[in-house]
ROVEXMAR-653683 format. One record per residue: residue in one letter; x, y, z of N, C-alpha, C in turn. Coordinates in pm, whole numbers, padded with zeros to 5 digits, always signed. Layout:
# ROVEXMAR-653683
AXYZXYZXYZ ...
***
This chain:
# ROVEXMAR-653683
V-01273-00323-00132-01352-00258-00234-01261-00201-00343 D-01150-00138-00301-01061-00075-00398-00921-00065-00339 M-00822-00057-00426-00684-00037-00384-00618+00060-00480 K-00554+00163-00425-00479+00259-00507-00339+00270-00449 W-00243+00295-00536-00108+00316-00487-00041+00423-00571 K+00059+00486-00511+00138+00585-00585+00281+00581-00536 L+00371+00609-00626+00513+00610-00597+00558+00753-00570 G+00636+00771-00467+00686+00904-00434+00832+00898-00390 V+00894+01014-00387+01032+01025-00338+01037+01145-00245 A+01079+01121-00122+01097+01231-00027+01238+01286-00046 M+01246+01412-00076+01378+01473-00101+01444+01520+00029 S+01365+01577+00121+01420+01622+00249+01304+01647+00345 S+01337+01666+00470+01237+01697+00571+01298+01794+00672 D+01221+01832+00770+01272+01922+00874+01388+01860+00951 T+01384+01728+00967+01486+01662+01049+01595+01593+00967 C+01576+01581+00838+01675+01513+00754+01689+01589+00623 R+01808+01636+00595+01829+01721+00478+01830+01645+00346 S+01870+01519+00349+01883+01446+00223+01827+01305+00239 L+01704+01284+00196+01643+01151+00203+01661+01076+00072 K+01599+01124-00033+01613+01070-00169+01583+00922-00182 Y+01491+00870-00100+01452+00730-00110+01308+00721-00159 P+01282+00632-00254+01144+00617-00302+01060+00540-00199 Y+00931+00565-00203+00836+00495-00118+00706+00478-00194 V+00622+00389-00148+00492+00366-00209+00385+00395-00104 T+00288+00476-00141+00172+00500-00055+00057+00416-00108 V-00001+00334-00021-00113+00247-00058-00236+00294+00018 T-00348+00306-00053-00476+00337+00010-00573+00224-00023 L-00619+00156+00081-00717+00050+00066-00853+00104+00107 T-00952+00086+00023-01089+00119+00057-01156-00012+00096 V-01198-00020+00223-01252-00145+00276-01393-00124+00328 A-01473-00230+00323-01609-00229+00376-01616-00332+00488 D-01669-00290+00603-01687-00386+00712-01819-00461+00692 P-01848-00560+00775-01970-00641+00755-02100-00559+00752 S-02101-00443+00819-02223-00362+00819-02236-00275+00693 G-02131-00274+00609-02134-00194+00487-02064-00060+00499 Q-02015-00028+00619-01942+00098+00641-01811+00094+00562 I-01789+00196+00479-01669+00202+00396-01570+00301+00455 T-01445+00257+00467-01339+00344+00518-01214+00328+00434 D-01129+00429+00435-01000+00424+00368-00891+00402+00471 K-00798+00314+00438-00681+00286+00521-00559+00314+00436 S-00472+00406+00480-00352+00441+00403-00226+00409+00483 F-00122+00368+00411+00007+00341+00474+00117+00353+00369 E+00239+00374+00416+00355+00386+00327+00448+00269+00348 M+00516+00230+00238+00610+00119+00242+00732+00153+00157 T+00842+00088+00189+00959+00096+00103+00931+00012-00021 I+01014+00026-00122+00995-00053-00245+01003-00203-00217 P+01103-00252-00140+01104-00396-00110+00980-00443-00033 Q+00931-00361+00061+00810-00396+00134+00690-00405+00040 F+00681-00310-00055+00571-00310-00150+00577-00433-00240 K+00696-00470-00285+00710-00589-00370+00661-00713-00296 N+00697-00725-00168+00653-00838-00087+00501-00833-00067 F+00447-00716-00037+00303-00697-00021+00229-00739-00148 F+00278-00694-00263+00216-00725-00391+00219-00875-00419 R+00333-00939-00389+00346-01084-00408+00243-01158-00322 Q+00230-01117-00195+00134-01181-00106-00009-01155-00153 F-00035-01036-00203-00168-01002-00253-00204-01089-00372 K-00109-01112-00463-00131-01199-00579-00160-01341-00534 E-00087-01389-00433-00109-01523-00381-00250-01536-00323 M-00293-01434-00248-00428-01436-00191-00533-01439-00301 A-00511-01359-00406-00607-01353-00517-00617-01489-00586 S-00506-01556-00606-00510-01686-00674-00579-01791-00586 V-00561-01784-00455-00630-01877-00365-00780-01850-00367 L-00818-01723-00366-00961-01688-00368-01030-01733-00497 E-00954-01736-00607-01011-01779-00735-01047-01928-00732 T-00978-02005-00649-01002-02149-00643-01118-02184-00551 V-01164-02086-00474-01274-02115-00378-01407-02113-00448 
***
């Protein structure tokens, strides 16, 4: 139904004083066959997000041909 993403940087945590690595949080809003809508959120590194985005574009182009 919808996809949102945001870029963040964790500076530190209780267990690690210096993180400083960017990450992407993705929230997918999905509807099951009965119409129930739920949000699914997950975090990825930048390389993981680039791969996810590439695969998502490939899926979109295949769906356009159907």
